[in-house]
C-alpha positions as a Markdown table, in Angstrom:
| # | Residue | x | y | z |
|---|---|---|---|---|
| 1 | Met | -56.6 | -0.8 | -123.3 |
| 2 | Ala | -54.6 | -1.0 | -127.0 |
| 3 | Thr | -55.8 | -3.6 | -129.3 |
| 4 | Gln | -53.4 | -5.0 | -131.9 |
| 5 | Leu | -54.5 | -4.3 | -135.7 |
| 6 | Gly | -53.1 | -6.5 | -138.4 |
| 7 | Ser | -50.7 | -9.5 | -138.4 |
| 8 | Arg | -47.6 | -7.5 | -138.6 |
| 9 | Pro | -47.4 | -5.0 | -136.0 |
| 10 | Val | -44.9 | -2.0 | -136.8 |
| 11 | Thr | -43.5 | 0.1 | -134.0 |
| 12 | Leu | -41.6 | 3.4 | -134.9 |
| 13 | Gly | -39.6 | 4.5 | -131.5 |
| 14 | Ser | -42.3 | 4.5 | -128.8 |
| 15 | Leu | -45.2 | 5.0 | -131.4 |
| 16 | Gln | -47.2 | 1.8 | -132.0 |
| 17 | Leu | -48.6 | 2.0 | -135.6 |
| 18 | Ser | -50.8 | -1.3 | -135.8 |
| 19 | Ile | -53.0 | -0.6 | -133.0 |
| 20 | Ser | -56.2 | 0.7 | -131.7 |
| 21 | Asp | -54.8 | 3.0 | -129.1 |
| 22 | Asp | -56.4 | 3.9 | -125.6 |
| 23 | Ser | -57.7 | 7.2 | -127.1 |
| 24 | Gly | -59.6 | 5.1 | -129.7 |
| 25 | Val | -57.5 | 5.9 | -132.5 |
| 26 | Asp | -56.9 | 3.1 | -135.1 |
| 27 | Trp | -53.2 | 3.4 | -136.3 |
| 28 | Val | -53.2 | 1.3 | -139.7 |
| 29 | Val | -50.2 | 0.3 | -141.9 |
| 30 | Thr | -51.2 | -0.5 | -145.5 |
| 31 | Asp | -47.7 | -0.7 | -147.0 |
| 32 | Leu | -44.0 | -0.9 | -145.7 |
| 33 | Gln | -41.9 | -0.4 | -148.9 |
| 34 | Gly | -38.2 | -1.3 | -148.6 |
| 35 | Trp | -38.7 | -3.8 | -145.7 |
| 36 | Ser | -38.1 | -6.7 | -147.9 |
| 37 | Ser | -34.6 | -5.9 | -149.4 |
| 38 | Pro | -32.4 | -2.9 | -149.7 |
| 39 | Gly | -30.3 | -2.1 | -152.8 |
| 40 | Val | -27.0 | -3.3 | -153.6 |
| 41 | Arg | -23.7 | -1.7 | -154.9 |
| 42 | Ala | -20.9 | -2.9 | -156.8 |
| 43 | Glu | -18.2 | -1.5 | -159.1 |
| 44 | Ala | -17.5 | -4.2 | -161.7 |
| 45 | Ser | -14.5 | -3.4 | -164.4 |
| 46 | Pro | -15.1 | -4.0 | -167.9 |
| 47 | Arg | -13.2 | -6.7 | -169.6 |
| 48 | Gln | -10.7 | -5.2 | -172.1 |
| 49 | Ala | -11.3 | -6.7 | -175.5 |
| 50 | Asp | -13.7 | -9.2 | -174.2 |
| 51 | His | -17.4 | -9.4 | -173.4 |
| 52 | Gly | -18.6 | -8.5 | -169.9 |
| 53 | Ser | -17.0 | -7.4 | -166.7 |
| 54 | Trp | -14.8 | -8.4 | -164.0 |
| 55 | Pro | -16.9 | -9.4 | -160.8 |
| 56 | Ala | -16.6 | -7.2 | -157.9 |
| 57 | Pro | -17.5 | -7.4 | -154.1 |
| 58 | Val | -21.3 | -6.6 | -153.9 |
| 59 | Tyr | -22.5 | -4.6 | -150.6 |
| 60 | Leu | -25.9 | -3.8 | -149.5 |
| 61 | Asp | -26.8 | -0.2 | -149.8 |
| 62 | Ala | -28.6 | 1.9 | -147.0 |
| 63 | Arg | -32.0 | 0.9 | -146.5 |
| 64 | Pro | -34.9 | 3.4 | -147.3 |
| 65 | Ile | -38.3 | 2.5 | -145.9 |
| 66 | Thr | -41.6 | 4.1 | -146.8 |
| 67 | Ile | -44.4 | 3.5 | -144.2 |
| 68 | Val | -47.9 | 4.3 | -145.6 |
| 69 | Gly | -50.9 | 4.0 | -143.4 |
| 70 | Ser | -53.8 | 5.9 | -141.9 |
| 71 | Ile | -55.1 | 7.4 | -138.7 |
| 72 | Glu | -59.0 | 6.7 | -138.0 |
| 73 | Ala | -60.0 | 8.7 | -134.9 |
| 74 | Gln | -63.4 | 9.4 | -133.2 |
| 75 | Thr | -63.1 | 13.2 | -132.8 |
| 76 | Glu | -61.3 | 15.9 | -134.7 |
| 77 | Ser | -59.1 | 16.7 | -131.7 |
| 78 | Ala | -57.8 | 13.0 | -131.4 |
| 79 | Arg | -57.1 | 13.1 | -134.9 |
| 80 | Asp | -55.0 | 16.3 | -134.9 |
| 81 | Ala | -53.2 | 14.9 | -131.7 |
| 82 | Ala | -52.2 | 11.5 | -133.5 |
| 83 | Val | -50.8 | 13.5 | -136.6 |
| 84 | Glu | -48.5 | 15.5 | -134.0 |
| 85 | Gln | -47.4 | 12.2 | -132.4 |
| 86 | Leu | -46.8 | 10.9 | -135.9 |
| 87 | Ile | -44.6 | 13.8 | -136.8 |
| 88 | Ala | -42.8 | 13.6 | -133.5 |
| 89 | Ala | -41.9 | 10.0 | -134.1 |
| 90 | Val | -40.1 | 10.4 | -137.3 |
| 91 | Ala | -37.3 | 11.7 | -135.5 |
| 92 | Leu | -34.0 | 13.3 | -136.7 |
| 93 | Glu | -31.9 | 11.2 | -134.5 |
| 94 | Asp | -31.6 | 7.5 | -134.3 |
| 95 | Thr | -34.9 | 5.6 | -133.9 |
| 96 | Ile | -35.7 | 2.0 | -133.6 |
| 97 | Leu | -38.1 | 0.6 | -136.2 |
| 98 | Thr | -39.5 | -2.7 | -135.2 |
| 99 | Val | -41.6 | -5.1 | -137.3 |
| 100 | Ala | -43.1 | -8.0 | -135.4 |
| 101 | Glu | -42.7 | -10.7 | -138.0 |
| 102 | Ser | -42.5 | -14.4 | -137.0 |
| 103 | Ile | -39.2 | -13.7 | -136.0 |
| 104 | Pro | -39.4 | -9.9 | -134.8 |
| 105 | Lys | -36.6 | -7.7 | -136.3 |
| 106 | Gln | -35.6 | -4.1 | -136.1 |
| 107 | Val | -33.3 | -1.7 | -137.8 |
| 108 | Thr | -32.2 | 1.7 | -136.5 |
| 109 | Val | -33.5 | 4.7 | -138.7 |
| 110 | Arg | -33.6 | 8.3 | -139.0 |
| 111 | Arg | -36.1 | 10.7 | -140.9 |
| 112 | Ser | -35.0 | 11.1 | -144.7 |
| 113 | Gly | -37.9 | 12.7 | -146.3 |
| 114 | Asp | -41.2 | 14.6 | -145.7 |
| 115 | Val | -44.0 | 13.5 | -143.8 |
| 116 | Leu | -47.0 | 13.7 | -145.7 |
| 117 | Val | -50.3 | 13.8 | -144.1 |
| 118 | Gln | -53.7 | 14.0 | -146.0 |
| 119 | Leu | -56.8 | 14.9 | -143.9 |
| 120 | Glu | -59.8 | 12.8 | -145.1 |
| 121 | Gly | -63.0 | 13.9 | -143.6 |
| 122 | Pro | -63.5 | 15.2 | -140.0 |
| 123 | Tyr | -61.9 | 12.5 | -138.2 |
| 124 | Asn | -59.4 | 10.5 | -140.5 |
| 125 | Ala | -56.0 | 11.2 | -142.1 |
| 126 | Ser | -53.7 | 9.1 | -144.5 |
| 127 | Tyr | -49.9 | 9.4 | -144.2 |
| 128 | Ser | -46.7 | 8.4 | -146.0 |
| 129 | Leu | -43.2 | 8.9 | -144.4 |
| 130 | Met | -39.6 | 7.8 | -145.2 |
| 131 | Val | -37.0 | 6.8 | -143.0 |
| 132 | Thr | -33.6 | 5.1 | -143.7 |
| 133 | Ala | -31.6 | 2.5 | -142.0 |
| 134 | Tyr | -28.0 | 3.4 | -142.8 |
| 135 | Asp | -27.0 | 0.0 | -141.4 |
| 136 | Pro | -29.3 | -2.2 | -143.8 |
| 137 | Arg | -29.3 | -5.2 | -141.8 |
| 138 | Arg | -32.4 | -6.4 | -140.0 |
| 139 | Tyr | -31.5 | -7.4 | -136.6 |
| 140 | Ser | -33.3 | -9.7 | -134.2 |
| 141 | Thr | -35.0 | -7.7 | -131.4 |
| 142 | Thr | -33.5 | -10.4 | -128.9 |
| 143 | Leu | -30.0 | -9.1 | -127.7 |
| 144 | Gln | -27.9 | -12.3 | -127.1 |
| 145 | Thr | -25.6 | -12.1 | -124.2 |
| 146 | Gln | -22.9 | -14.1 | -122.8 |
| 147 | Ser | -20.2 | -13.7 | -120.0 |
| 148 | Thr | -17.2 | -15.4 | -118.3 |
| 149 | Gly | -14.4 | -14.6 | -116.0 |
| 150 | Leu | -10.9 | -15.0 | -116.8 |
| 151 | Pro | -9.9 | -19.1 | -117.0 |
| 152 | Ser | -9.0 | -20.6 | -113.9 |
| 153 | Val | -6.8 | -23.7 | -113.2 |
| 154 | Thr | -7.3 | -26.3 | -110.5 |
| 155 | Gly | -5.6 | -29.6 | -109.7 |
| 156 | Gly | -2.5 | -30.8 | -111.3 |
| 157 | Leu | -0.9 | -32.0 | -108.0 |
| 158 | Thr | 1.4 | -35.1 | -107.9 |
| 159 | Leu | 2.2 | -36.7 | -104.6 |
| 160 | Pro | 5.7 | -38.2 | -104.3 |
| 161 | Ile | 4.8 | -41.6 | -103.0 |
| 162 | Ser | 5.8 | -45.1 | -104.3 |
| 163 | Met | 3.0 | -45.1 | -106.7 |
| 164 | Pro | 2.4 | -41.3 | -107.8 |
| 165 | Ile | -1.0 | -40.2 | -107.6 |
| 166 | Ser | -1.8 | -37.2 | -110.0 |
| 167 | Phe | -4.9 | -35.0 | -110.0 |
| 168 | Ala | -5.6 | -34.0 | -113.5 |
| 169 | Thr | -5.6 | -30.1 | -114.4 |
| 170 | Thr | -8.9 | -28.6 | -115.0 |
| 171 | Ile | -9.4 | -25.2 | -116.7 |
| 172 | Thr | -12.9 | -23.6 | -116.1 |
| 173 | Gly | -14.3 | -20.4 | -117.2 |
| 174 | Gly | -12.9 | -17.9 | -119.9 |
| 175 | Ala | -15.0 | -19.1 | -122.9 |
| 176 | Phe | -18.5 | -18.7 | -124.3 |
| 177 | Thr | -19.9 | -19.0 | -127.7 |
| 178 | Leu | -22.3 | -16.6 | -129.8 |
| 179 | Ile | -24.7 | -17.5 | -132.5 |
| 180 | Asn | -26.1 | -15.9 | -135.6 |
| 181 | Asp | -29.2 | -17.4 | -136.8 |
| 182 | Gly | -29.6 | -14.9 | -139.6 |
| 183 | Ser | -28.7 | -14.7 | -143.3 |
| 184 | Ile | -26.0 | -12.0 | -143.1 |
| 185 | Gly | -22.9 | -11.4 | -141.1 |
| 186 | Thr | -23.2 | -9.7 | -137.6 |
| 187 | Arg | -20.6 | -8.1 | -135.6 |
| 188 | Pro | -20.4 | -8.8 | -131.7 |
| 189 | Val | -19.7 | -6.1 | -128.8 |
| 190 | Phe | -17.3 | -7.1 | -126.2 |
| 191 | Thr | -17.0 | -5.5 | -122.8 |
| 192 | Val | -14.2 | -6.0 | -120.4 |
| 193 | Gln | -14.6 | -5.2 | -116.7 |
| 194 | Gly | -11.4 | -4.8 | -114.8 |
| 195 | Pro | -9.0 | -5.6 | -113.3 |
| 196 | Ala | -7.4 | -7.0 | -116.2 |
| 197 | Val | -3.6 | -6.7 | -117.4 |
| 198 | Asn | -3.1 | -6.8 | -121.4 |
| 199 | Pro | -6.6 | -8.8 | -122.0 |
| 200 | Ile | -6.5 | -10.8 | -125.1 |
| 201 | Ile | -9.7 | -11.9 | -126.8 |
| 202 | Val | -9.6 | -14.9 | -129.3 |
| 203 | Cys | -12.4 | -15.6 | -131.7 |
| 204 | Thr | -12.7 | -19.1 | -133.5 |
| 205 | His | -14.7 | -19.4 | -136.5 |
| 206 | Pro | -16.3 | -23.1 | -137.5 |
| 207 | Asp | -13.7 | -23.4 | -140.2 |
| 208 | Gly | -10.9 | -22.9 | -137.8 |
| 209 | Thr | -9.7 | -19.3 | -138.6 |
| 210 | Val | -9.1 | -17.0 | -135.7 |
| 211 | Asp | -9.6 | -13.4 | -135.2 |
| 212 | Gln | -7.6 | -12.0 | -132.3 |
| 213 | Leu | -8.1 | -8.6 | -130.4 |
| 214 | Ser | -5.2 | -7.7 | -128.1 |
| 215 | Tyr | -5.4 | -4.5 | -125.7 |
| 216 | Ala | -2.0 | -3.3 | -124.6 |
| 217 | Ala | -3.0 | -1.6 | -121.5 |
| 218 | Thr | -4.3 | -2.2 | -118.0 |
| 219 | Leu | -7.8 | -2.1 | -116.7 |
| 220 | Val | -8.0 | -1.4 | -113.0 |
| 221 | Leu | -11.1 | -2.4 | -110.8 |
| 222 | Gly | -13.9 | -0.4 | -112.0 |
| 223 | Asp | -12.7 | 0.4 | -115.4 |
| 224 | Thr | -15.3 | -0.7 | -118.3 |
| 225 | Leu | -13.9 | -1.1 | -121.8 |
| 226 | Val | -16.2 | -1.6 | -124.7 |
| 227 | Ile | -15.0 | -2.8 | -127.9 |
| 228 | Asp | -17.5 | -2.4 | -130.9 |
| 229 | Thr | -16.5 | -4.5 | -133.7 |
| 230 | Ala | -19.0 | -2.8 | -136.1 |
| 231 | Ala | -18.0 | 0.6 | -135.3 |
| 232 | His | -14.5 | -0.1 | -135.0 |
| 233 | Ser | -14.3 | 1.6 | -131.7 |
| 234 | Val | -12.6 | 1.0 | -128.4 |
| 235 | Thr | -14.1 | 3.2 | -125.3 |
| 236 | Leu | -13.1 | 3.4 | -121.9 |
| 237 | Asn | -15.4 | 4.2 | -119.1 |
| 238 | Gly | -18.1 | 5.3 | -121.7 |
| 239 | Thr | -16.0 | 8.6 | -122.8 |
| 240 | Val | -12.5 | 8.0 | -123.6 |
| 241 | Ser | -11.1 | 6.4 | -126.9 |
| 242 | Arg | -8.7 | 3.7 | -126.4 |
| 243 | Arg | -8.4 | 2.7 | -130.1 |
| 244 | Arg | -4.6 | 3.1 | -130.2 |
| 245 | Tyr | -4.0 | 0.4 | -127.5 |
| 246 | Leu | -6.0 | -2.5 | -129.6 |
| 247 | Ser | -4.4 | -4.5 | -132.2 |
| 248 | Gly | -5.7 | -7.4 | -134.3 |
| 249 | Ser | -8.6 | -8.1 | -136.7 |
| 250 | Trp | -12.4 | -7.5 | -136.2 |
| 251 | Pro | -14.5 | -10.7 | -135.9 |
| 252 | Glu | -17.6 | -11.2 | -137.7 |
| 253 | Ile | -20.2 | -13.9 | -137.1 |
| 254 | Gly | -21.2 | -15.5 | -140.5 |
| 255 | Pro | -24.8 | -16.1 | -141.6 |
| 256 | Thr | -26.3 | -19.4 | -139.8 |
| 257 | Ser | -22.9 | -19.8 | -137.8 |
| 258 | Ser | -21.2 | -19.2 | -134.6 |
| 259 | Leu | -18.1 | -17.7 | -132.9 |
| 260 | Ala | -16.4 | -19.6 | -130.2 |
| 261 | Val | -14.9 | -16.7 | -127.8 |
| 262 | Gln | -12.1 | -17.2 | -125.4 |
| 263 | Trp | -10.0 | -14.6 | -123.5 |
| 264 | Ser | -7.2 | -14.3 | -121.3 |
| 265 | Ala | -5.0 | -11.7 | -119.4 |
| 266 | Leu | -1.4 | -11.4 | -117.8 |
| 267 | Ala | -2.9 | -12.0 | -114.4 |
| 268 | Tyr | -5.7 | -13.8 | -112.9 |
| 269 | Asp | -8.2 | -11.8 | -111.1 |
| 270 | Ala | -11.8 | -13.3 | -110.1 |
| 271 | Ala | -13.5 | -9.9 | -110.4 |
| 272 | Ala | -12.3 | -9.6 | -114.1 |
| 273 | Leu | -15.4 | -10.3 | -116.7 |
| 274 | Leu | -15.8 | -10.5 | -120.4 |
| 275 | Thr | -19.3 | -10.0 | -121.9 |
| 276 | Gly | -20.1 | -10.5 | -125.5 |
| 277 | Thr | -23.2 | -9.3 | -127.1 |
| 278 | Cys | -25.0 | -9.7 | -130.5 |
| 279 | Arg | -28.1 | -9.8 | -132.5 |
| 280 | Ser | -28.8 | -12.2 | -135.4 |
| 281 | Ala | -28.9 | -10.5 | -138.6 |
| 282 | Trp | -30.8 | -10.6 | -141.8 |
| 283 | Met | -30.6 | -9.1 | -145.4 |
C-alpha cells in the first residue's frame, strides 16, 4: 500500500511524486521552483521630459515550474521502470499538476524542457523536469457547481369579493451564487440545457455592476450549450461553435468575492437548466 512522503504531496497527472509506492519505490520531491509565484509583464511608457514612467496594467506571465527530486528503489529494474514512468508523466499535452497544501491547488501544465535523470548507484536516481502552466493561476482542486431551472411564478390571484383577498406573487428558481475564495479573479463556465428560447444570463457583482450574456437562438430538448468565459468560447453539443450568437460581456469573479447569477428565457420550460461552475484561484 502506498505511503505518503513529506507534508506537501505533489501529483503530476496520475503519477504521485511524494509517496512510497506499491513497488517499494520512494518518490521524493526536494524542490518545487516556480510554484510560489509566476513572473509579471507590464509595458510602462516613459514620461517625456520627466522622471519615471506612466504606469501600465500588470499581468501575470506564464508559470514555468521545475520539479526536483529523487527516485529510491530496491532493485535496478524497479528504478528503471520508475524512470520510464516519470518520463511518460511529463506529457506534451495538458496535464494536471496538483500540490496538496492546506488548501490543495492545481495548475494545467505541459512539458517545456528536458527531463534530466541522473543515475546514482545501482538503485537510485535524481531528476529535474520543467513544465509550464500557460494559465498562471493556481486553482482549487474543488470544483464549485451550482444549478437552477428557469424562474417560475406562482400566486398573484385576486378574488373579486367585497373585501378582495390577494395571494402574493412568488418567484422561485432562476438564481444562484458562485464564490471565489482566492487572491485573483476566476472565470466561470455556464452550461445551458434546453429547451430554452433566447436565454439570457445576468451576472451581478457585489458593487452592483452587471455583466450580461445573451444567446440569440433556440435550444431544443437535448441541446447543451457551454459558455466558457475564460476561453471566450460558446459550444453547442460539444462540437459546434455558436460564438456568433452570443453578445454581452464576459464576467469574472473577483478575489475573495462572489457573483450573483440569474437567468431567463422567452418561454418557461421546466426541463431547462442552467449550471455554473468555477474554481477559486490564487496568484
